[in-house]
VOTORNU-175095 format. One record per residue (C-alpha): residue number from 1; residue in three letters; z, x, y. Coordinates in nm, 2 decimals. Layout:
BEGIN
<rec num="NUM" residuo="Ala" z="Z" x="X" y="Y"/>
...
END
This chain:
BEGIN
<rec num="1" residuo="Unk" z="0.00" x="0.00" y="0.00"/>
<rec num="2" residuo="Unk" z="-0.12" x="0.16" y="0.33"/>
<rec num="3" residuo="Unk" z="0.16" x="0.24" y="0.60"/>
<rec num="4" residuo="Unk" z="0.20" x="-0.01" y="0.85"/>
<rec num="5" residuo="Unk" z="0.27" x="0.10" y="1.19"/>
<rec num="6" residuo="Unk" z="0.54" x="-0.06" y="1.35"/>
<rec num="7" residuo="Unk" z="0.58" x="-0.13" y="1.70"/>
<rec num="8" residuo="Unk" z="0.83" x="0.13" y="1.78"/>
<rec num="9" residuo="Unk" z="0.59" x="0.40" y="1.62"/>
<rec num="10" residuo="Unk" z="0.31" x="0.29" y="1.85"/>
<rec num="11" residuo="Unk" z="0.51" x="0.27" y="2.17"/>
<rec num="12" residuo="Unk" z="0.81" x="0.50" y="2.16"/>
<rec num="13" residuo="Unk" z="1.11" x="0.40" y="2.33"/>
<rec num="14" residuo="Unk" z="1.09" x="0.62" y="2.67"/>
<rec num="15" residuo="Unk" z="1.48" x="0.54" y="2.73"/>
<rec num="16" residuo="Unk" z="1.58" x="0.81" y="2.49"/>
<rec num="17" residuo="Unk" z="1.34" x="1.09" y="2.62"/>
<rec num="18" residuo="Unk" z="1.52" x="1.35" y="2.85"/>
<rec num="19" residuo="Unk" z="1.40" x="1.59" y="3.10"/>
<rec num="20" residuo="Unk" z="1.42" x="1.88" y="2.87"/>
<rec num="21" residuo="Unk" z="1.21" x="1.73" y="2.58"/>
<rec num="22" residuo="Unk" z="0.87" x="1.88" y="2.51"/>
<rec num="23" residuo="Unk" z="0.59" x="1.69" y="2.66"/>
<rec num="24" residuo="Unk" z="0.41" x="1.43" y="2.49"/>
<rec num="25" residuo="Unk" z="0.05" x="1.59" y="2.55"/>
<rec num="26" residuo="Unk" z="0.05" x="1.95" y="2.47"/>
<rec num="27" residuo="Unk" z="-0.09" x="2.21" y="2.71"/>
<rec num="28" residuo="Unk" z="-0.40" x="2.39" y="2.61"/>
<rec num="29" residuo="Unk" z="-0.37" x="2.73" y="2.48"/>
<rec num="30" residuo="Unk" z="-0.52" x="2.98" y="2.74"/>
<rec num="31" residuo="Unk" z="-0.40" x="3.29" y="2.59"/>
<rec num="32" residuo="Unk" z="-0.73" x="3.38" y="2.49"/>
<rec num="33" residuo="Unk" z="-0.86" x="3.39" y="2.82"/>
<rec num="34" residuo="Unk" z="-0.82" x="3.73" y="2.99"/>
<rec num="35" residuo="Unk" z="-0.66" x="3.69" y="3.36"/>
<rec num="36" residuo="Unk" z="-0.65" x="3.99" y="3.59"/>
<rec num="37" residuo="Unk" z="-0.56" x="4.00" y="3.96"/>
<rec num="38" residuo="Unk" z="-0.73" x="4.24" y="4.21"/>
<rec num="39" residuo="Unk" z="-0.50" x="4.47" y="4.40"/>
<rec num="40" residuo="Unk" z="-0.45" x="4.42" y="4.78"/>
<rec num="41" residuo="Unk" z="-0.63" x="4.73" y="4.87"/>
<rec num="42" residuo="Unk" z="-0.95" x="4.62" y="4.70"/>
<rec num="43" residuo="Unk" z="-0.99" x="4.31" y="4.92"/>
<rec num="44" residuo="Unk" z="-0.90" x="4.52" y="5.23"/>
<rec num="45" residuo="Unk" z="-1.21" x="4.75" y="5.13"/>
<rec num="46" residuo="Unk" z="-1.43" x="4.45" y="5.07"/>
<rec num="47" residuo="Unk" z="-1.35" x="4.29" y="5.40"/>
<rec num="48" residuo="Unk" z="-1.40" x="4.61" y="5.59"/>
<rec num="49" residuo="Unk" z="-1.72" x="4.69" y="5.43"/>
<rec num="50" residuo="Unk" z="-1.85" x="4.34" y="5.51"/>
<rec num="51" residuo="Unk" z="-1.76" x="4.36" y="5.88"/>
<rec num="52" residuo="Unk" z="-1.91" x="4.70" y="5.91"/>
<rec num="53" residuo="Unk" z="-2.25" x="4.55" y="5.77"/>
<rec num="54" residuo="Unk" z="-2.25" x="4.25" y="6.02"/>
<rec num="55" residuo="Unk" z="-2.18" x="4.50" y="6.30"/>
<rec num="56" residuo="Unk" z="-2.45" x="4.72" y="6.22"/>
<rec num="57" residuo="Unk" z="-2.71" x="4.43" y="6.17"/>
<rec num="58" residuo="Unk" z="-2.60" x="4.29" y="6.51"/>
<rec num="59" residuo="Unk" z="-2.65" x="4.63" y="6.69"/>
<rec num="60" residuo="Unk" z="-2.99" x="4.67" y="6.55"/>
<rec num="61" residuo="Unk" z="-3.11" x="4.32" y="6.63"/>
<rec num="62" residuo="Unk" z="-2.98" x="4.34" y="6.98"/>
<rec num="63" residuo="Unk" z="-3.07" x="4.69" y="7.08"/>
<rec num="64" residuo="Unk" z="-3.34" x="4.83" y="6.86"/>
<rec num="65" residuo="Unk" z="-3.55" x="4.55" y="6.77"/>
<rec num="66" residuo="Unk" z="-3.55" x="4.39" y="7.15"/>
<rec num="67" residuo="Unk" z="-3.94" x="4.41" y="7.20"/>
<rec num="68" residuo="Unk" z="-4.02" x="4.21" y="6.89"/>
<rec num="69" residuo="Unk" z="-3.78" x="3.95" y="7.01"/>
<rec num="70" residuo="Unk" z="-3.87" x="3.91" y="7.36"/>
<rec num="71" residuo="Unk" z="-3.95" x="3.57" y="7.50"/>
<rec num="72" residuo="Unk" z="-4.33" x="3.49" y="7.55"/>
<rec num="73" residuo="Unk" z="-4.43" x="3.51" y="7.92"/>
<rec num="74" residuo="Unk" z="-4.61" x="3.22" y="8.07"/>
<rec num="75" residuo="Unk" z="-4.63" x="3.36" y="8.41"/>
<rec num="76" residuo="Unk" z="-5.02" x="3.40" y="8.37"/>
<rec num="77" residuo="Unk" z="-5.12" x="3.08" y="8.17"/>
<rec num="78" residuo="Unk" z="-5.48" x="3.12" y="8.27"/>
<rec num="79" residuo="Unk" z="-5.55" x="3.45" y="8.11"/>
<rec num="80" residuo="Unk" z="-5.70" x="3.44" y="7.77"/>
<rec num="81" residuo="Unk" z="-5.45" x="3.55" y="7.49"/>
<rec num="82" residuo="Unk" z="-5.63" x="3.85" y="7.35"/>
<rec num="83" residuo="Unk" z="-5.64" x="4.01" y="7.73"/>
<rec num="84" residuo="Unk" z="-5.30" x="3.92" y="7.82"/>
<rec num="85" residuo="Unk" z="-5.07" x="4.21" y="7.91"/>
<rec num="86" residuo="Unk" z="-4.69" x="4.22" y="7.86"/>
<rec num="87" residuo="Unk" z="-4.51" x="4.02" y="8.13"/>
<rec num="88" residuo="Unk" z="-4.15" x="3.97" y="8.22"/>
<rec num="89" residuo="Unk" z="-3.94" x="3.71" y="8.05"/>
<rec num="90" residuo="Unk" z="-3.87" x="3.53" y="8.39"/>
<rec num="91" residuo="Unk" z="-4.05" x="3.21" y="8.45"/>
<rec num="92" residuo="Unk" z="-4.18" x="3.08" y="8.77"/>
<rec num="93" residuo="Unk" z="-4.13" x="2.69" y="8.84"/>
<rec num="94" residuo="Unk" z="-4.49" x="2.62" y="8.79"/>
<rec num="95" residuo="Unk" z="-4.50" x="2.83" y="8.47"/>
<rec num="96" residuo="Unk" z="-4.21" x="2.64" y="8.35"/>
<rec num="97" residuo="Unk" z="-4.37" x="2.29" y="8.41"/>
<rec num="98" residuo="Unk" z="-4.71" x="2.40" y="8.26"/>
<rec num="99" residuo="Unk" z="-4.50" x="2.53" y="7.94"/>
<rec num="100" residuo="Unk" z="-4.34" x="2.18" y="7.91"/>
<rec num="101" residuo="Unk" z="-4.67" x="1.99" y="7.93"/>
<rec num="102" residuo="Unk" z="-4.86" x="2.23" y="7.69"/>
<rec num="103" residuo="Unk" z="-5.15" x="2.25" y="7.91"/>
<rec num="104" residuo="Unk" z="-5.28" x="2.46" y="8.22"/>
<rec num="105" residuo="Unk" z="-5.19" x="2.29" y="8.56"/>
<rec num="106" residuo="Unk" z="-5.50" x="2.10" y="8.68"/>
<rec num="107" residuo="Unk" z="-5.60" x="1.99" y="9.02"/>
<rec num="108" residuo="Unk" z="-5.51" x="1.64" y="9.12"/>
<rec num="109" residuo="Unk" z="-5.77" x="1.38" y="9.04"/>
<rec num="110" residuo="Unk" z="-5.92" x="1.21" y="9.34"/>
<rec num="111" residuo="Unk" z="-5.81" x="0.85" y="9.41"/>
<rec num="112" residuo="Unk" z="-6.09" x="0.61" y="9.35"/>
<rec num="113" residuo="Unk" z="-5.96" x="0.36" y="9.58"/>
<rec num="114" residuo="Unk" z="-5.99" x="0.63" y="9.86"/>
<rec num="115" residuo="Unk" z="-6.37" x="0.61" y="9.85"/>
<rec num="116" residuo="Unk" z="-6.54" x="0.38" y="10.10"/>
<rec num="117" residuo="Unk" z="-6.67" x="0.03" y="10.00"/>
<rec num="118" residuo="Unk" z="-7.03" x="-0.01" y="9.98"/>
<rec num="119" residuo="Unk" z="-7.18" x="-0.20" y="10.27"/>
<rec num="120" residuo="Unk" z="-7.44" x="-0.46" y="10.22"/>
<rec num="121" residuo="Unk" z="-7.72" x="-0.55" y="10.45"/>
<rec num="122" residuo="Unk" z="-7.85" x="-0.91" y="10.48"/>
<rec num="123" residuo="Unk" z="-8.11" x="-0.88" y="10.19"/>
<rec num="124" residuo="Unk" z="-7.86" x="-0.71" y="9.95"/>
<rec num="125" residuo="Unk" z="-7.58" x="-0.97" y="10.05"/>
<rec num="126" residuo="Unk" z="-7.82" x="-1.28" y="9.99"/>
<rec num="127" residuo="Unk" z="-7.92" x="-1.13" y="9.65"/>
<rec num="128" residuo="Unk" z="-7.53" x="-1.07" y="9.58"/>
<rec num="129" residuo="Unk" z="-7.44" x="-1.43" y="9.66"/>
<rec num="130" residuo="Unk" z="-7.73" x="-1.57" y="9.48"/>
<rec num="131" residuo="Unk" z="-7.63" x="-1.38" y="9.16"/>
<rec num="132" residuo="Unk" z="-7.27" x="-1.50" y="9.20"/>
<rec num="133" residuo="Unk" z="-7.39" x="-1.87" y="9.23"/>
<rec num="134" residuo="Unk" z="-7.64" x="-1.87" y="8.96"/>
<rec num="135" residuo="Unk" z="-7.43" x="-1.68" y="8.68"/>
<rec num="136" residuo="Unk" z="-7.18" x="-1.96" y="8.68"/>
<rec num="137" residuo="Unk" z="-7.18" x="-2.31" y="8.82"/>
<rec num="138" residuo="Unk" z="-6.79" x="-2.28" y="8.86"/>
<rec num="139" residuo="Unk" z="-6.81" x="-1.96" y="9.10"/>
<rec num="140" residuo="Unk" z="-6.71" x="-2.09" y="9.46"/>
<rec num="141" residuo="Unk" z="-6.73" x="-1.89" y="9.79"/>
<rec num="142" residuo="Unk" z="-6.36" x="-1.90" y="9.90"/>
<rec num="143" residuo="Unk" z="-6.28" x="-2.10" y="10.19"/>
<rec num="144" residuo="Unk" z="-6.12" x="-1.82" y="10.36"/>
<rec num="145" residuo="Unk" z="-6.46" x="-1.64" y="10.39"/>
<rec num="146" residuo="Unk" z="-6.59" x="-1.63" y="10.76"/>
<rec num="147" residuo="Unk" z="-6.96" x="-1.70" y="10.68"/>
<rec num="148" residuo="Unk" z="-7.07" x="-1.56" y="11.02"/>
<rec num="149" residuo="Unk" z="-6.93" x="-1.20" y="10.93"/>
<rec num="150" residuo="Unk" z="-7.05" x="-0.97" y="10.63"/>
<rec num="151" residuo="Unk" z="-6.88" x="-1.09" y="10.30"/>
<rec num="152" residuo="Unk" z="-6.66" x="-0.86" y="10.11"/>
<rec num="153" residuo="Unk" z="-6.86" x="-0.74" y="9.83"/>
<rec num="154" residuo="Unk" z="-6.57" x="-0.74" y="9.58"/>
<rec num="155" residuo="Unk" z="-6.56" x="-1.11" y="9.59"/>
<rec num="156" residuo="Unk" z="-6.90" x="-1.17" y="9.46"/>
<rec num="157" residuo="Unk" z="-6.98" x="-0.87" y="9.25"/>
<rec num="158" residuo="Unk" z="-6.84" x="-0.81" y="8.91"/>
<rec num="159" residuo="Unk" z="-6.79" x="-0.42" y="8.93"/>
<rec num="160" residuo="Unk" z="-6.59" x="-0.17" y="9.12"/>
<rec num="161" residuo="Unk" z="-6.76" x="-0.16" y="9.46"/>
<rec num="162" residuo="Unk" z="-6.56" x="0.16" y="9.54"/>
<rec num="163" residuo="Unk" z="-6.68" x="0.36" y="9.24"/>
<rec num="164" residuo="Unk" z="-6.91" x="0.66" y="9.22"/>
<rec num="165" residuo="Unk" z="-7.20" x="0.44" y="9.08"/>
<rec num="166" residuo="Unk" z="-7.17" x="0.15" y="9.32"/>
<rec num="167" residuo="Unk" z="-7.51" x="0.18" y="9.45"/>
<rec num="168" residuo="Unk" z="-7.68" x="0.20" y="9.14"/>
<rec num="169" residuo="Unk" z="-7.50" x="-0.12" y="8.98"/>
<rec num="170" residuo="Unk" z="-7.58" x="-0.30" y="9.32"/>
<rec num="171" residuo="Unk" z="-7.94" x="-0.23" y="9.27"/>
<rec num="172" residuo="Unk" z="-7.93" x="-0.35" y="8.90"/>
<rec num="173" residuo="Unk" z="-7.79" x="-0.68" y="9.03"/>
<rec num="174" residuo="Unk" z="-8.04" x="-0.72" y="9.29"/>
<rec num="175" residuo="Unk" z="-8.32" x="-0.67" y="9.02"/>
<rec num="176" residuo="Unk" z="-8.16" x="-0.87" y="8.76"/>
<rec num="177" residuo="Unk" z="-8.09" x="-1.18" y="8.97"/>
<rec num="178" residuo="Unk" z="-8.47" x="-1.21" y="9.08"/>
<rec num="179" residuo="Unk" z="-8.57" x="-1.15" y="8.76"/>
<rec num="180" residuo="Unk" z="-8.39" x="-1.43" y="8.59"/>
<rec num="181" residuo="Unk" z="-8.43" x="-1.66" y="8.90"/>
<rec num="182" residuo="Unk" z="-8.78" x="-1.59" y="9.05"/>
<rec num="183" residuo="Unk" z="-8.79" x="-1.90" y="9.21"/>
<rec num="184" residuo="Unk" z="-8.44" x="-2.05" y="9.38"/>
<rec num="185" residuo="Unk" z="-8.39" x="-2.36" y="9.59"/>
<rec num="186" residuo="Unk" z="-8.11" x="-2.43" y="9.81"/>
<rec num="187" residuo="Unk" z="-8.14" x="-2.80" y="9.87"/>
<rec num="188" residuo="Unk" z="-7.97" x="-3.11" y="9.98"/>
<rec num="189" residuo="Unk" z="-7.93" x="-3.47" y="9.81"/>
<rec num="190" residuo="Unk" z="-7.85" x="-3.64" y="10.15"/>
<rec num="191" residuo="Unk" z="-7.98" x="-3.64" y="10.49"/>
<rec num="192" residuo="Unk" z="-7.96" x="-3.33" y="10.70"/>
<rec num="193" residuo="Unk" z="-7.80" x="-3.28" y="11.02"/>
<rec num="194" residuo="Unk" z="-7.95" x="-3.04" y="11.26"/>
<rec num="195" residuo="Unk" z="-7.78" x="-2.97" y="11.60"/>
<rec num="196" residuo="Unk" z="-7.98" x="-2.92" y="11.93"/>
<rec num="197" residuo="Unk" z="-7.83" x="-2.91" y="12.26"/>
<rec num="198" residuo="Unk" z="-7.48" x="-3.04" y="12.12"/>
<rec num="199" residuo="Unk" z="-7.65" x="-3.35" y="12.00"/>
<rec num="200" residuo="Unk" z="-7.67" x="-3.45" y="11.64"/>
<rec num="201" residuo="Unk" z="-8.03" x="-3.55" y="11.52"/>
<rec num="202" residuo="Unk" z="-8.06" x="-3.71" y="11.18"/>
<rec num="203" residuo="Unk" z="-8.37" x="-3.61" y="10.99"/>
<rec num="204" residuo="Unk" z="-8.53" x="-3.76" y="10.66"/>
<rec num="205" residuo="Unk" z="-8.44" x="-3.58" y="10.34"/>
<rec num="206" residuo="Unk" z="-8.71" x="-3.34" y="10.26"/>
<rec num="207" residuo="Unk" z="-8.55" x="-3.17" y="9.97"/>
<rec num="208" residuo="Unk" z="-8.70" x="-3.42" y="9.71"/>
<rec num="209" residuo="Unk" z="-9.04" x="-3.34" y="9.82"/>
<rec num="210" residuo="Unk" z="-8.99" x="-2.96" y="9.78"/>
<rec num="211" residuo="Unk" z="-8.85" x="-3.02" y="9.45"/>
<rec num="212" residuo="Unk" z="-9.14" x="-3.25" y="9.39"/>
<rec num="213" residuo="Unk" z="-9.39" x="-2.95" y="9.46"/>
<rec num="214" residuo="Unk" z="-9.21" x="-2.73" y="9.24"/>
<rec num="215" residuo="Unk" z="-9.19" x="-2.97" y="8.95"/>
<rec num="216" residuo="Unk" z="-9.58" x="-3.01" y="8.97"/>
<rec num="217" residuo="Unk" z="-9.61" x="-2.63" y="8.90"/>
<rec num="218" residuo="Unk" z="-9.43" x="-2.66" y="8.55"/>
<rec num="219" residuo="Unk" z="-9.27" x="-2.32" y="8.63"/>
<rec num="220" residuo="Unk" z="-9.15" x="-2.08" y="8.34"/>
<rec num="221" residuo="Unk" z="-8.87" x="-1.99" y="8.40"/>
<rec num="222" residuo="Unk" z="-8.78" x="-2.30" y="8.56"/>
<rec num="223" residuo="Unk" z="-8.66" x="-2.28" y="8.92"/>
<rec num="224" residuo="Unk" z="-8.31" x="-2.25" y="8.98"/>
<rec num="225" residuo="Unk" z="-8.19" x="-2.56" y="9.21"/>
<rec num="226" residuo="Unk" z="-7.86" x="-2.55" y="9.39"/>
<rec num="227" residuo="Unk" z="-7.77" x="-2.87" y="9.56"/>
<rec num="228" residuo="Unk" z="-7.51" x="-2.73" y="9.82"/>
<rec num="229" residuo="Unk" z="-7.37" x="-3.05" y="9.94"/>
<rec num="230" residuo="Unk" z="-7.25" x="-3.15" y="9.60"/>
<rec num="231" residuo="Unk" z="-7.03" x="-2.81" y="9.59"/>
<rec num="232" residuo="Unk" z="-6.68" x="-2.78" y="9.71"/>
<rec num="233" residuo="Unk" z="-6.78" x="-2.47" y="9.90"/>
<rec num="234" residuo="Unk" z="-7.07" x="-2.66" y="10.11"/>
<rec num="235" residuo="Unk" z="-6.92" x="-2.57" y="10.44"/>
<rec num="236" residuo="Unk" z="-6.89" x="-2.20" y="10.39"/>
<rec num="237" residuo="Unk" z="-7.19" x="-2.17" y="10.17"/>
<rec num="238" residuo="Unk" z="-7.44" x="-2.36" y="10.42"/>
<rec num="239" residuo="Unk" z="-7.33" x="-2.15" y="10.72"/>
<rec num="240" residuo="Unk" z="-7.35" x="-1.84" y="10.51"/>
<rec num="241" residuo="Unk" z="-7.72" x="-1.90" y="10.39"/>
<rec num="242" residuo="Unk" z="-7.81" x="-1.99" y="10.75"/>
<rec num="243" residuo="Unk" z="-7.71" x="-1.65" y="10.87"/>
<rec num="244" residuo="Unk" z="-7.86" x="-1.44" y="10.57"/>
<rec num="245" residuo="Unk" z="-8.20" x="-1.64" y="10.60"/>
<rec num="246" residuo="Unk" z="-8.23" x="-1.67" y="10.97"/>
<rec num="247" residuo="Unk" z="-8.29" x="-2.07" y="10.92"/>
<rec num="248" residuo="Unk" z="-8.11" x="-2.35" y="11.06"/>
<rec num="249" residuo="Unk" z="-8.15" x="-2.63" y="10.78"/>
<rec num="250" residuo="Unk" z="-8.19" x="-2.69" y="10.42"/>
<rec num="251" residuo="Unk" z="-8.39" x="-2.69" y="10.20"/>
<rec num="252" residuo="Unk" z="-8.42" x="-2.31" y="10.16"/>
<rec num="253" residuo="Unk" z="-8.69" x="-2.19" y="9.92"/>
<rec num="254" residuo="Unk" z="-8.65" x="-1.83" y="9.79"/>
<rec num="255" residuo="Unk" z="-8.94" x="-1.66" y="9.61"/>
<rec num="256" residuo="Unk" z="-8.82" x="-1.32" y="9.46"/>
<rec num="257" residuo="Unk" z="-8.56" x="-1.31" y="9.72"/>
<rec num="258" residuo="Unk" z="-8.76" x="-1.39" y="10.03"/>
<rec num="259" residuo="Unk" z="-8.74" x="-1.71" y="10.23"/>
<rec num="260" residuo="Unk" z="-9.07" x="-1.89" y="10.21"/>
<rec num="261" residuo="Unk" z="-9.04" x="-2.10" y="10.54"/>
<rec num="262" residuo="Unk" z="-8.97" x="-2.47" y="10.64"/>
<rec num="263" residuo="Unk" z="-9.06" x="-2.75" y="10.42"/>
<rec num="264" residuo="Unk" z="-9.38" x="-2.83" y="10.59"/>
<rec num="265" residuo="Unk" z="-9.48" x="-2.46" y="10.54"/>
<rec num="266" residuo="Unk" z="-9.40" x="-2.48" y="10.18"/>
<rec num="267" residuo="Unk" z="-9.62" x="-2.77" y="10.12"/>
<rec num="268" residuo="Unk" z="-9.92" x="-2.62" y="10.31"/>
<rec num="269" residuo="Unk" z="-9.89" x="-2.30" y="10.10"/>
<rec num="270" residuo="Unk" z="-9.87" x="-2.50" y="9.78"/>
<rec num="271" residuo="Unk" z="-10.20" x="-2.68" y="9.87"/>
<rec num="272" residuo="Unk" z="-10.39" x="-2.34" y="9.96"/>
<rec num="273" residuo="Unk" z="-10.25" x="-2.19" y="9.62"/>
<rec num="274" residuo="Unk" z="-10.06" x="-1.91" y="9.82"/>
<rec num="275" residuo="Unk" z="-9.74" x="-2.02" y="9.67"/>
<rec num="276" residuo="Unk" z="-9.83" x="-2.02" y="9.32"/>
<rec num="277" residuo="Unk" z="-9.98" x="-1.66" y="9.38"/>
<rec num="278" residuo="Unk" z="-9.66" x="-1.54" y="9.53"/>
<rec num="279" residuo="Unk" z="-9.46" x="-1.72" y="9.25"/>
<rec num="280" residuo="Unk" z="-9.68" x="-1.55" y="9.02"/>
<rec num="281" residuo="Unk" z="-9.63" x="-1.22" y="9.15"/>
<rec num="282" residuo="Unk" z="-9.24" x="-1.29" y="9.16"/>
<rec num="283" residuo="Unk" z="-9.25" x="-1.31" y="8.76"/>
<rec num="284" residuo="Unk" z="-9.29" x="-1.67" y="8.68"/>
<rec num="285" residuo="Unk" z="-9.58" x="-1.85" y="8.51"/>
<rec num="286" residuo="Unk" z="-9.73" x="-2.15" y="8.65"/>
<rec num="287" residuo="Unk" z="-9.81" x="-2.43" y="8.41"/>
<rec num="288" residuo="Unk" z="-9.58" x="-2.24" y="8.16"/>
<rec num="289" residuo="Unk" z="-9.35" x="-2.50" y="8.07"/>
<rec num="290" residuo="Unk" z="-9.52" x="-2.85" y="8.09"/>
<rec num="291" residuo="Unk" z="-9.24" x="-3.03" y="7.92"/>
<rec num="292" residuo="Unk" z="-8.95" x="-2.84" y="8.04"/>
<rec num="293" residuo="Unk" z="-8.73" x="-2.97" y="8.34"/>
<rec num="294" residuo="Unk" z="-8.61" x="-2.77" y="8.61"/>
<rec num="295" residuo="Unk" z="-8.24" x="-2.61" y="8.55"/>
<rec num="296" residuo="Unk" z="-7.98" x="-2.76" y="8.79"/>
<rec num="297" residuo="Unk" z="-7.64" x="-2.58" y="8.89"/>
END
């Protein structure tokens, strides 16, 4: 019968264990490991030798090898590295700023806004205004503009009028507007008022007659028609066109950017064929769009 371990065997009674009793867990036997202690003189010699080596290396680095560890000079940053001569270790303020930016000091870039704005003559101003109006029907001349004075080019041109290529871009705008709109008519749908000696004289509308003359030509591209009296900027635009075209009433017919004349003159030139020839020279095709109607802004 196997021996049955009792409770007292598994858990001895610690109350009868005295302080002089041997430990329950014996210490490992370390008698086989040799242990020796270095004498005090040994550690003193080792410390003195390490201190001597440290001092020797420090003297060599600080005194003997100084040229190899001297800071790089930035006094002359414009000279090539291959031709650079030894310089002092003292930095000037300009050289220090150049070193922080990792590039050479450059001259200040000229301010673009310091350039003068391009000035438009009446022909260029008429082309710029016509391009502004024909590009989008929503484009309106601000009411703050004085129609009796040259308009600010930046209000009606979509490029920087102070830029270095402003003149070239202006010529491109002038050529483009009259190429896309070789025939442009500024008209009115209602009666026209002409002021003579401070007396208002009402004339019969003639815009319809001029529109009919153009419609009978079946132009391609279709003439660009702008009804000025239907626009919110009527007052400013009307007086602006009078100044730029040297006329005093609407409608105003432009062929390749040039004013044709009064309505009576327009009908006369159409009857003689001279108007058709001028329109053909402007780039439009007479009888080129029999079934197309004039585009209206």
